C-alpha positions as CSV (number, residue, x, y, z in Angstrom):
1,M,120.6,162.1,58.2
2,N,121.0,158.7,59.7
3,I,118.7,158.5,62.6
4,R,118.8,155.0,64.2
5,G,115.7,155.1,66.4
6,L,113.9,156.7,69.3
7,G,116.2,156.2,72.2
8,Y,114.5,157.9,75.1
9,V,111.6,160.2,76.0
10,G,111.0,162.7,78.7
11,F,107.5,163.8,79.9
12,G,106.3,166.4,82.4
13,A,103.8,165.7,85.1
14,P,102.6,167.4,88.3
15,D,103.4,164.3,90.3
16,P,106.0,161.9,88.8
17,S,105.6,159.5,91.7
18,Q,102.2,158.4,90.2
19,W,104.1,157.5,87.0
20,L,106.6,155.4,89.1
21,K,103.7,153.4,90.5
22,F,102.0,153.1,87.0
23,G,105.3,152.3,85.3
24,T,106.4,149.6,87.6
25,E,103.1,148.0,88.8
26,I,101.1,148.2,85.5
27,V,103.6,148.5,82.6
28,G,106.3,146.4,84.3
29,A,109.2,148.8,83.9
30,M,112.0,148.8,86.4
31,P,113.3,151.9,88.3
32,A,116.6,153.0,86.9
33,R,119.4,151.5,89.0
34,A,121.3,154.7,88.7
35,L,120.2,158.2,87.8
36,P,121.7,160.1,84.8
37,G,125.0,161.6,85.7
38,E,125.1,159.6,89.0
39,A,128.3,157.7,89.9
40,W,127.9,153.9,89.7
41,G,130.4,153.2,92.5
42,M,133.5,151.0,92.3
43,P,133.2,147.9,90.0
44,M,133.1,144.6,91.8
45,D,132.6,146.3,95.1
46,P,129.2,145.3,96.5
47,T,129.3,147.9,99.2
48,S,129.5,150.8,96.8
49,G,126.9,151.9,94.3
50,P,124.7,154.8,93.1
51,A,123.4,157.1,95.8
52,S,119.9,156.7,94.6
53,K,120.1,153.0,95.5
54,G,118.0,151.9,92.5
55,S,114.9,154.0,93.5
56,G,114.8,155.6,90.1
57,V,113.8,158.9,91.8
58,G,116.0,162.0,91.5
59,P,116.5,164.8,94.1
60,D,113.9,167.0,92.3
61,G,111.3,164.2,92.2
62,S,112.0,163.1,88.6
63,V,111.4,159.5,87.9
64,Y,113.6,157.3,85.5
65,L,112.4,154.0,84.2
66,K,114.2,151.2,82.3
67,I,112.7,148.5,80.1
68,D,115.8,146.9,78.7
69,H,119.6,147.1,78.7
70,R,119.7,150.9,78.6
71,Q,120.3,152.7,81.9
72,W,116.9,154.4,81.4
73,R,114.4,154.9,78.6
74,I,111.5,156.9,80.1
75,A,111.8,160.0,82.3
76,I,109.0,162.0,84.0
77,H,109.9,165.4,85.4
78,P,107.9,167.6,87.8
79,S,106.0,170.1,85.7
80,E,102.8,172.0,86.6
81,S,102.4,173.7,83.2
82,N,103.3,171.0,80.8
83,A,101.9,167.5,81.3
84,G,103.2,166.3,77.9
85,V,106.4,165.8,75.9
86,L,109.5,167.6,77.3
87,Y,112.0,166.0,75.0
88,L,112.4,163.2,72.4
89,G,115.8,161.5,72.2
90,L,116.8,160.4,68.7
91,E,119.9,158.2,68.4
92,V,122.7,158.5,65.9
93,A,125.8,156.3,65.6
94,S,128.7,158.6,66.3
95,A,130.1,162.0,67.1
96,L,130.5,162.7,63.4
97,D,126.9,161.8,62.8
98,L,125.9,164.2,65.6
99,E,127.9,167.0,64.1
100,Q,126.4,166.4,60.7
101,V,122.9,166.5,62.1
102,V,123.5,170.0,63.5
103,A,125.2,171.2,60.4
104,E,122.4,169.9,58.1
105,L,119.7,171.4,60.3
106,K,121.4,174.8,60.4
107,A,121.9,174.6,56.6
108,Q,118.1,174.4,56.2
109,G,117.5,177.3,58.5
110,I,116.4,175.2,61.5
111,E,117.8,176.2,64.9
112,A,120.1,173.6,66.3
113,R,123.1,173.5,68.7
114,M,125.6,171.1,70.1
115,G,125.3,170.3,73.8
116,S,128.0,170.4,76.4
117,A,129.6,167.4,78.2
118,E,127.5,168.2,81.3
119,E,124.3,168.2,79.3
120,A,125.2,164.9,77.8
121,Q,126.0,163.4,81.2
122,A,122.5,164.6,82.4
123,R,121.0,162.1,79.9
124,S,123.6,159.3,80.4
125,V,125.0,159.7,76.8
126,T,128.3,160.6,75.3
127,G,127.3,163.5,73.1
128,I,124.1,165.5,72.6
129,A,122.6,168.2,70.4
130,Y,119.3,170.1,70.5
131,S,116.6,171.2,68.1
132,Q,112.8,171.0,67.8
133,D,110.1,170.0,65.3
134,P,107.5,172.4,63.8
135,A,105.0,171.4,66.5
136,G,107.3,172.7,69.1
137,N,108.4,169.3,70.5
138,P,112.0,169.5,71.8
139,I,114.3,167.0,70.1
140,E,117.6,165.8,71.5
141,F,120.0,164.0,69.2
142,F,122.5,161.8,70.9
143,F,125.1,159.0,70.6
144,G,126.9,156.7,73.0
145,A,124.1,155.8,75.5
146,T,125.0,154.1,78.8
147,D,124.1,150.4,79.0
148,D,123.0,148.6,82.2
149,Y,122.3,145.0,81.4
150,K,120.7,144.2,84.8
151,F,117.1,144.7,83.8
152,V,114.6,142.6,85.7
153,S,110.9,143.6,85.2
154,P,109.0,143.5,88.4
155,K,106.1,142.0,86.4
156,G,108.1,139.6,84.2
157,M,107.7,141.8,81.1
158,H,110.1,141.5,78.1
159,F,110.1,144.5,75.7
160,K,111.2,144.4,72.1
161,T,113.8,147.2,71.7
162,G,117.4,146.8,70.5
163,D,117.9,148.0,67.0
164,L,114.2,148.9,66.9
165,G,114.5,151.6,69.5
166,L,112.3,152.3,72.5
167,G,109.0,152.0,70.7
168,H,106.9,154.5,68.9
169,M,105.2,157.8,69.5
170,N,102.0,159.2,67.9
171,L,102.0,162.9,67.9
172,F,99.1,165.4,67.2
173,V,100.2,168.3,65.0
174,S,98.3,171.3,63.8
175,D,100.5,171.8,60.7
176,L,100.5,168.5,58.9
177,K,102.6,169.5,55.9
178,A,105.3,171.2,58.0
179,N,105.7,168.2,60.4
180,T,105.5,165.4,57.8
181,E,108.1,167.2,55.7
182,F,110.3,167.8,58.8
183,Y,110.4,164.1,59.8
184,S,110.8,162.9,56.2
185,R,112.7,165.5,54.2
186,V,114.8,166.9,57.0
187,L,115.4,164.0,59.4
188,G,115.2,161.3,56.7
189,F,112.4,159.1,58.1
190,K,110.6,157.1,55.5
191,L,106.8,156.9,55.0
192,S,105.5,153.4,55.8
193,D,101.8,154.2,55.3
194,Y,98.9,156.5,56.1
195,I,95.2,156.8,56.4
196,G,93.0,159.8,55.7
197,F,89.8,160.6,57.6
198,G,88.8,164.1,56.5
199,P,90.0,167.3,54.8
200,D,93.6,167.9,55.8
201,M,93.2,165.2,58.5
202,S,95.2,162.0,58.5
203,A,97.5,159.7,60.4
204,N,100.9,159.2,58.8
205,F,103.5,156.7,59.9
206,F,107.3,157.0,59.5
207,Y,110.1,154.6,60.1
208,C,113.9,154.8,60.5
209,N,114.7,151.2,61.3
210,G,112.9,147.8,61.1
211,R,110.0,148.9,63.3
212,H,107.0,149.7,61.1
213,H,106.9,153.2,62.5
214,T,108.8,155.2,65.1
215,F,106.6,158.2,64.7
216,G,102.9,158.6,63.9
217,I,102.1,162.2,62.8
218,T,98.4,162.8,63.1
219,R,96.2,165.8,62.4
220,V,92.7,166.0,63.8
221,G,92.6,169.8,64.2
222,P,94.6,172.8,65.3
223,I,96.2,170.9,68.2
224,N,99.8,169.9,69.1
225,G,100.4,167.2,71.6
226,I,100.9,163.5,72.2
227,H,98.3,160.8,71.6
228,H,100.2,157.8,72.8
229,L,103.5,156.1,73.5
230,M,103.7,152.5,72.3
231,L,105.9,149.7,74.0
232,E,106.1,146.4,72.2
233,C,106.4,143.1,74.1
234,E,108.2,139.9,73.1
235,T,105.2,137.7,73.8
236,V,101.4,138.0,73.5
237,D,101.1,136.7,77.1
238,N,102.9,139.9,78.3
239,V,100.3,142.0,76.6
240,L,97.4,140.1,78.1
241,Q,99.0,140.0,81.5
242,C,99.4,143.8,81.4
243,Y,95.8,144.2,80.2
244,E,94.7,142.1,83.2
245,R,96.7,144.2,85.6
246,A,95.3,147.4,84.2
247,L,91.7,146.1,84.5
248,E,92.3,144.9,88.1
249,A,93.8,148.3,89.1
250,G,90.9,150.2,87.6
251,I,93.1,151.9,84.9
252,T,90.9,153.4,82.1
253,I,91.1,151.3,79.0
254,K,90.9,153.7,76.1
255,S,90.9,151.1,73.4
256,T,90.2,147.4,73.9
257,L,92.4,144.6,72.6
258,G,92.6,144.5,68.8
259,R,95.0,144.2,65.9
260,H,96.0,147.0,63.6
261,V,95.8,146.5,59.9
262,N,98.9,148.6,59.0
263,D,101.6,147.4,61.4
264,N,99.8,144.2,62.4
265,V,100.3,145.0,66.1
266,L,98.0,143.2,68.6
267,S,97.5,145.7,71.4
268,F,95.4,147.7,73.8
269,Y,95.5,151.4,74.9
270,M,95.3,152.6,78.5
271,S,95.3,156.0,80.2
272,S,98.6,157.0,81.8
273,P,98.8,159.4,84.7
274,F,98.2,162.9,83.5
275,G,96.9,162.7,80.0
276,F,98.3,160.7,77.1
277,E,97.8,157.0,76.4
278,V,100.2,154.1,76.6
279,E,99.8,151.3,74.0
280,I,101.1,147.9,74.9
281,G,101.5,145.6,71.9
282,W,103.0,142.5,70.3
283,D,103.8,141.1,66.8
284,G,104.6,144.3,64.9
285,T,105.5,144.2,61.2
286,I,109.2,144.5,60.4
287,V,110.0,146.7,57.4
288,G,113.0,146.7,55.1
289,D,114.5,148.2,52.0
290,D,111.8,146.6,49.9
291,W,108.9,148.2,51.8
292,L,106.7,150.5,49.7
293,P,104.5,153.2,51.3
294,R,100.8,152.6,51.0
295,Q,97.4,154.1,51.9
296,F,95.0,152.0,53.9
297,C,91.3,152.6,54.5
298,E,90.5,150.8,57.7
299,G,92.4,151.1,61.0
300,D,92.0,147.6,62.5
301,I,91.5,144.0,61.5
302,W,89.5,143.4,64.7
303,G,88.9,145.0,68.1
304,H,90.3,148.2,69.3
305,K,86.9,149.5,70.4
306,G,87.3,153.2,71.2
307,L,90.1,153.8,68.7
308,D,88.3,155.7,66.0
309,P,88.7,159.2,64.5
310,E,85.9,160.7,66.6
311,T,87.4,159.4,69.9
312,I,90.9,160.4,68.9
313,A,89.6,163.9,68.0
314,A,87.9,164.1,71.5
315,S,91.2,163.1,73.1
316,A,93.0,165.8,71.2
317,A,90.3,168.4,72.3
318,Q,91.1,167.4,75.9
319,I,94.7,168.1,75.3
320,K,93.9,171.5,73.9
321,Q,91.7,172.4,77.0
322,K,94.7,171.6,79.3
């Protein structure tokens, strides 16, 4: 399969409006100027436009955020029972690629289906298909996303996306072998590196474009969930400005500023509303065809206090309790 990157993500939360505040005032994202499936109005007519008027909020309370030229990248939907991943959008290049994804998944005995035009419109894409990984995370494959180039961060943030996709996700999985084989052998992601920290416990990093990893697959016990979403900035100042905003707002810093040894990212981790963490980083390693997978033995060059196997395991335990 030829997966190009992580295009969008959808989460569940009891109160998405808290994510709107966090996303705009702390992260520096922008409310989507139009909701998925919403009419844009007449071109060149300043009196017409989307009914949502750039609020980023849907009729059901869902929140849509943009961080670049895409119409939206992050969605948060009302959900009392699942404050976690509702879907992961993986991008392919064409209708033919989308059909091939479904055919290959079915050939390997994995449930998959093509979506309707209405389902695609509900994500602002041209075509869509559905499946899920062995941890139960719903995956949406898509092509032909809608672009909206009028992105202006309310906090002056500039995010590194483009051919690298939205960012990366680190997922907790209970079955390490099944999930690493799904992302590598089935979806075609390549192993960039990994670190072990106990029997059948490790963090494994996979790439599908120049970003060092699009997915981290981590096992710390019999738990499925999300540890963090990472967004990469264009400048170190953006990271430090976001860090300062988080501190001033009383946001819990889960891991202090530091630099990873594997992908070289300088970053910090903070709590998002309702559970998982958000990593804001800069200066990630770009990988290419000459990259060889490796095992590393230390997580960080410096800093990142609070990002250790014990703390990560404790975070996973909290997810299990929920």
